[in-house]
N, CA, C and O atoms as CSV, one atom per row, in Angstrom:
chain,resi,resn,atom,element,x,y,z
A,1,UNK,N,N,24.505,8.855,6.667
A,1,UNK,CA,C,23.571,9.039,7.896
A,1,UNK,C,C,22.162,8.942,7.796
A,1,UNK,O,O,21.465,8.275,8.560
A,2,UNK,N,N,21.739,9.639,6.811
A,2,UNK,CA,C,20.341,9.719,6.676
A,2,UNK,C,C,19.827,8.424,6.389
A,2,UNK,O,O,18.801,8.089,6.982
A,3,UNK,N,N,20.358,7.631,5.581
A,3,UNK,CA,C,20.023,6.027,5.276
A,3,UNK,C,C,20.057,5.335,6.531
A,3,UNK,O,O,19.075,4.635,6.780
A,4,UNK,N,N,20.940,5.384,7.334
A,4,UNK,CA,C,20.875,4.759,8.676
A,4,UNK,C,C,19.739,5.276,9.372
A,4,UNK,O,O,19.081,4.458,10.015
A,5,UNK,N,N,19.350,6.567,9.373
A,5,UNK,CA,C,18.358,7.283,10.245
A,5,UNK,C,C,16.969,6.511,10.005
A,5,UNK,O,O,16.154,6.016,10.783
A,6,UNK,N,N,17.043,6.626,8.429
A,6,UNK,CA,C,15.570,6.068,7.854
A,6,UNK,C,C,15.521,4.497,8.319
A,6,UNK,O,O,14.432,4.107,8.740
A,7,UNK,N,N,16.398,3.740,8.288
A,7,UNK,CA,C,16.350,2.382,8.543
A,7,UNK,C,C,16.178,2.089,9.966
A,7,UNK,O,O,15.508,1.114,10.306
A,8,UNK,N,N,16.786,2.934,10.905
A,8,UNK,CA,C,16.543,2.845,12.232
A,8,UNK,C,C,15.021,3.264,12.503
A,8,UNK,O,O,14.391,2.701,13.399
A,9,UNK,N,N,14.478,4.201,11.762
A,9,UNK,CA,C,13.097,4.567,11.902
A,9,UNK,C,C,12.057,3.560,11.301
A,9,UNK,O,O,10.905,3.463,11.723
A,10,UNK,N,N,12.511,2.918,10.410
A,10,UNK,CA,C,11.572,1.898,9.676
A,10,UNK,C,C,11.626,0.547,10.611
A,10,UNK,O,O,10.650,-0.197,10.706
A,11,UNK,N,N,12.729,0.336,11.216
A,11,UNK,CA,C,12.738,-0.742,12.302
A,11,UNK,C,C,11.940,-0.706,13.329
A,11,UNK,O,O,11.313,-1.664,13.782
A,12,UNK,N,N,11.940,0.765,13.854
A,12,UNK,CA,C,11.165,1.018,14.908
A,12,UNK,C,C,9.765,0.896,14.662
A,12,UNK,O,O,9.075,0.352,15.524
A,13,UNK,N,N,9.212,1.348,13.553
A,13,UNK,CA,C,7.851,1.339,13.149
A,13,UNK,C,C,7.473,-0.243,13.144
A,13,UNK,O,O,6.428,-0.626,13.670
A,14,UNK,N,N,8.323,-1.081,12.560
A,14,UNK,CA,C,8.002,-2.467,12.294
A,14,UNK,C,C,7.793,-3.132,13.769
A,14,UNK,O,O,6.827,-3.857,14.005
A,15,UNK,N,N,8.695,-2.847,14.648
A,15,UNK,CA,C,8.878,-3.408,16.104
A,15,UNK,C,C,7.486,-2.898,16.791
A,15,UNK,O,O,6.747,-3.665,17.409
A,16,UNK,N,N,7.230,-1.557,16.612
A,16,UNK,CA,C,5.846,-0.963,17.187
A,16,UNK,C,C,4.524,-1.782,16.727
A,16,UNK,O,O,3.581,-2.124,17.440
A,17,UNK,N,N,4.706,-1.996,15.377
A,17,UNK,CA,C,3.607,-2.847,14.727
A,17,UNK,C,C,3.319,-4.126,15.270
A,17,UNK,O,O,2.186,-4.561,15.478
A,18,UNK,N,N,4.606,-4.830,15.534
A,18,UNK,CA,C,4.589,-6.166,16.052
A,18,UNK,C,C,3.994,-6.114,17.403
A,18,UNK,O,O,3.048,-6.815,17.759
A,19,UNK,N,N,4.530,-5.346,18.046
A,19,UNK,CA,C,3.917,-5.172,19.500
A,19,UNK,C,C,2.509,-4.987,19.676
A,19,UNK,O,O,1.872,-5.543,20.570
A,20,UNK,N,N,1.970,-4.132,18.744
A,20,UNK,CA,C,0.504,-3.667,18.685
A,20,UNK,C,C,-0.317,-4.784,18.333
A,20,UNK,O,O,-1.367,-5.049,18.920
A,21,UNK,N,N,0.195,-5.500,17.293
A,21,UNK,CA,C,-0.459,-7.025,16.977
A,21,UNK,C,C,-0.587,-7.998,18.193
A,21,UNK,O,O,-1.573,-8.717,18.358
A,22,UNK,N,N,0.428,-7.962,18.979
A,22,UNK,CA,C,0.457,-8.996,20.108
A,22,UNK,C,C,-0.603,-8.509,21.151
A,22,UNK,O,O,-1.428,-9.256,21.676
A,23,UNK,N,N,-0.484,-7.158,21.391
A,23,UNK,CA,C,-1.685,-6.544,22.507
A,23,UNK,C,C,-2.893,-6.550,21.858
A,23,UNK,O,O,-3.865,-6.414,22.601
A,24,UNK,N,N,-3.159,-6.695,20.437
A,24,UNK,CA,C,-4.549,-6.727,19.984
A,24,UNK,C,C,-4.990,-7.858,19.160
A,24,UNK,O,O,-5.687,-7.688,18.160
A,25,UNK,N,N,-4.581,-9.046,19.576
A,25,UNK,CA,C,-4.929,-10.372,19.030
A,25,UNK,C,C,-6.558,-10.353,19.021
A,25,UNK,O,O,-7.254,-9.691,19.791
A,26,UNK,N,N,-7.002,-11.184,18.027
A,26,UNK,CA,C,-8.394,-11.104,17.874
A,26,UNK,C,C,-9.042,-11.944,19.176
A,26,UNK,O,O,-8.401,-12.872,19.670
A,27,UNK,N,N,-10.152,-11.615,19.615
A,27,UNK,CA,C,-10.806,-12.354,20.718
A,27,UNK,C,C,-11.665,-13.809,20.088
A,27,UNK,O,O,-12.193,-13.748,18.977
A,28,UNK,N,N,-11.709,-14.675,20.658
A,28,UNK,CA,C,-11.768,-14.807,22.107
A,28,UNK,C,C,-10.583,-15.220,22.708
A,28,UNK,O,O,-10.114,-16.228,22.179
A,29,UNK,N,N,-9.888,-14.728,23.727
A,29,UNK,CA,C,-8.749,-15.069,24.364
A,29,UNK,C,C,-9.303,-15.331,25.917
A,29,UNK,O,O,-10.215,-14.671,26.416
A,30,UNK,N,N,-8.640,-16.334,26.546
A,30,UNK,CA,C,-8.765,-16.483,27.908
A,30,UNK,C,C,-8.344,-15.261,28.650
A,30,UNK,O,O,-7.611,-14.488,28.033
A,31,UNK,N,N,-8.685,-14.954,29.878
A,31,UNK,CA,C,-8.366,-13.767,30.713
A,31,UNK,C,C,-6.811,-13.975,30.955
A,31,UNK,O,O,-6.039,-13.021,30.859
A,32,UNK,N,N,-6.366,-15.289,31.280
A,32,UNK,CA,C,-4.907,-15.441,31.526
A,32,UNK,C,C,-3.972,-15.322,30.421
A,32,UNK,O,O,-2.816,-14.900,30.446
A,33,UNK,N,N,-4.684,-15.781,29.411
A,33,UNK,CA,C,-3.745,-15.706,27.969
A,33,UNK,C,C,-3.644,-14.128,27.688
A,33,UNK,O,O,-2.598,-13.626,27.277
A,34,UNK,N,N,-4.677,-13.465,27.912
A,34,UNK,CA,C,-4.774,-12.074,27.534
A,34,UNK,C,C,-3.614,-11.348,28.230
A,34,UNK,O,O,-2.780,-10.640,27.666
A,35,UNK,N,N,-3.685,-11.626,29.524
A,35,UNK,CA,C,-2.745,-10.961,30.616
A,35,UNK,C,C,-1.386,-11.355,30.233
A,35,UNK,O,O,-0.554,-10.452,30.142
A,36,UNK,N,N,-0.995,-12.686,29.969
A,36,UNK,CA,C,0.256,-13.038,29.471
A,36,UNK,C,C,0.719,-12.426,28.348
A,36,UNK,O,O,1.889,-12.044,28.312
A,37,UNK,N,N,-0.077,-12.259,27.348
A,37,UNK,CA,C,0.336,-11.454,26.164
A,37,UNK,C,C,0.615,-10.083,26.346
A,37,UNK,O,O,1.605,-9.526,25.871
A,38,UNK,N,N,-0.367,-9.462,27.121
A,38,UNK,CA,C,-0.113,-8.015,27.596
A,38,UNK,C,C,1.549,-7.934,28.225
A,38,UNK,O,O,2.380,-7.108,27.847
A,39,UNK,N,N,1.756,-8.888,29.154
A,39,UNK,CA,C,3.226,-8.794,29.772
A,39,UNK,C,C,4.203,-9.012,28.523
A,39,UNK,O,O,5.149,-8.253,28.312
A,40,UNK,N,N,3.936,-9.967,27.817
A,40,UNK,CA,C,4.907,-10.286,26.863
A,40,UNK,C,C,5.219,-8.935,25.791
A,40,UNK,O,O,6.329,-8.576,25.397
A,41,UNK,N,N,3.999,-8.370,25.489
A,41,UNK,CA,C,4.026,-6.940,24.769
A,41,UNK,C,C,4.888,-6.103,25.512
A,41,UNK,O,O,5.859,-5.598,24.947
A,42,UNK,N,N,4.635,-5.870,26.826
A,42,UNK,CA,C,5.338,-4.782,27.589
A,42,UNK,C,C,6.849,-5.109,27.428
A,42,UNK,O,O,7.601,-4.198,27.080
A,43,UNK,N,N,7.349,-6.386,27.666
A,43,UNK,CA,C,8.693,-6.796,27.654
A,43,UNK,C,C,9.231,-6.434,26.115
A,43,UNK,O,O,10.238,-5.736,25.998
A,44,UNK,N,N,8.628,-6.861,25.109
A,44,UNK,CA,C,8.992,-6.542,23.886
A,44,UNK,C,C,9.097,-5.027,23.752
A,44,UNK,O,O,10.139,-4.614,23.242
A,45,UNK,N,N,8.330,-4.277,24.069
A,45,UNK,CA,C,8.141,-2.779,24.004
A,45,UNK,C,C,9.552,-2.266,24.637
A,45,UNK,O,O,10.337,-1.550,24.015
A,46,UNK,N,N,9.755,-2.728,25.935
A,46,UNK,CA,C,11.076,-2.321,26.609
A,46,UNK,C,C,12.215,-2.533,25.637
A,46,UNK,O,O,12.831,-1.568,25.185
A,47,UNK,N,N,12.531,-3.892,25.279
A,47,UNK,CA,C,13.593,-4.368,24.486
A,47,UNK,C,C,13.640,-3.675,23.020
A,47,UNK,O,O,14.692,-3.501,22.405
A,48,UNK,N,N,12.371,-3.308,22.550
A,48,UNK,CA,C,12.495,-2.684,21.317
A,48,UNK,C,C,13.009,-1.054,21.416
A,48,UNK,O,O,13.728,-0.512,20.576
A,49,UNK,N,N,12.502,-0.452,22.561
A,49,UNK,CA,C,13.152,0.801,22.873
A,49,UNK,C,C,14.513,0.904,23.141
A,49,UNK,O,O,15.188,1.886,22.831
A,50,UNK,N,N,14.968,-0.169,23.759
A,50,UNK,CA,C,16.422,-0.135,24.185
A,50,UNK,C,C,17.153,-0.297,22.787
A,50,UNK,O,O,17.960,0.546,22.394
A,51,UNK,N,N,16.837,-1.383,22.089
A,51,UNK,CA,C,17.640,-1.459,20.729
A,51,UNK,C,C,17.471,-0.333,19.770
A,51,UNK,O,O,18.406,-0.145,18.992
A,52,UNK,N,N,16.418,0.458,19.697
A,52,UNK,CA,C,16.365,1.866,18.830
A,52,UNK,C,C,17.304,2.556,19.553
A,52,UNK,O,O,18.333,2.902,18.973
A,53,UNK,N,N,17.127,2.848,20.827
A,53,UNK,CA,C,17.801,3.884,21.446
A,53,UNK,C,C,19.469,3.633,21.293
A,53,UNK,O,O,20.265,4.534,21.028
A,54,UNK,N,N,19.797,2.325,21.499
A,54,UNK,CA,C,21.177,2.004,21.415
A,54,UNK,C,C,21.675,2.187,19.974
A,54,UNK,O,O,22.827,2.571,19.775
A,55,UNK,N,N,20.746,1.895,18.861
A,55,UNK,CA,C,21.196,2.218,17.555
A,55,UNK,C,C,21.238,3.613,17.170
A,55,UNK,O,O,22.119,3.935,16.374
A,56,UNK,N,N,20.479,4.450,17.575
A,56,UNK,CA,C,20.514,5.909,17.647
A,56,UNK,C,C,21.973,6.391,18.108
A,56,UNK,O,O,22.738,7.105,17.460
A,57,UNK,N,N,22.150,5.918,19.191
A,57,UNK,CA,C,23.469,6.402,20.068
A,57,UNK,C,C,24.551,5.768,19.153
A,57,UNK,O,O,25.456,6.486,18.730
A,58,UNK,N,N,24.506,4.725,18.898
A,58,UNK,CA,C,25.876,4.261,17.975
A,58,UNK,C,C,25.976,4.969,17.001
A,58,UNK,O,O,27.132,5.247,16.682
A,59,UNK,N,N,24.991,5.469,16.254
A,59,UNK,CA,C,25.137,6.264,14.888
A,59,UNK,C,C,25.599,7.698,15.205
A,59,UNK,O,O,26.315,8.272,14.384
A,60,UNK,N,N,25.216,8.342,16.403
A,60,UNK,CA,C,25.704,9.491,16.705
A,60,UNK,C,C,27.125,9.503,17.194
A,60,UNK,O,O,27.886,10.435,16.932
A,61,UNK,N,N,27.500,8.377,17.962
A,61,UNK,CA,C,28.837,8.260,18.510
A,61,UNK,C,C,29.720,8.150,17.125
A,61,UNK,O,O,30.721,8.852,16.979
A,62,UNK,N,N,29.334,7.329,16.238
A,62,UNK,CA,C,30.033,7.028,15.002
A,62,UNK,C,C,30.270,8.257,14.354
A,62,UNK,O,O,31.403,8.591,14.005
A,63,UNK,N,N,29.168,9.020,14.153
A,63,UNK,CA,C,29.400,10.252,13.559
A,63,UNK,C,C,30.263,11.265,14.186
A,63,UNK,O,O,31.021,11.929,13.481
A,64,UNK,N,N,30.208,11.420,15.367
A,64,UNK,CA,C,31.052,12.292,16.287
A,64,UNK,C,C,32.677,11.831,16.239
A,64,UNK,O,O,33.618,12.554,16.568
A,65,UNK,N,N,32.750,10.692,15.834
A,65,UNK,CA,C,34.110,10.078,15.841
A,65,UNK,C,C,34.816,10.422,14.537
A,65,UNK,O,O,36.021,10.671,14.517
A,66,UNK,N,N,34.051,10.434,13.446
A,66,UNK,CA,C,34.483,10.693,12.118
A,66,UNK,C,C,34.733,12.296,11.978
A,66,UNK,O,O,35.225,12.767,10.953
A,67,UNK,N,N,34.393,13.010,12.975
A,67,UNK,CA,C,34.601,14.389,12.892
A,67,UNK,C,C,35.863,14.916,13.618
A,67,UNK,O,O,36.129,16.118,13.600
């Protein structure tokens, strides 16, 4: 269980880093491009949170099933 938790945590950090990089691409970007990248980062953030939460839920459910 500890290994799974560490894997989920490291995956979450990698996803957060990727989202951060999309949000903070080097300038100069056109205003419209910057807005679209922000929207994309927002959607990626929602998806990342969903995937991580589902992974954590699956681990807890699996652990409870074994008991």
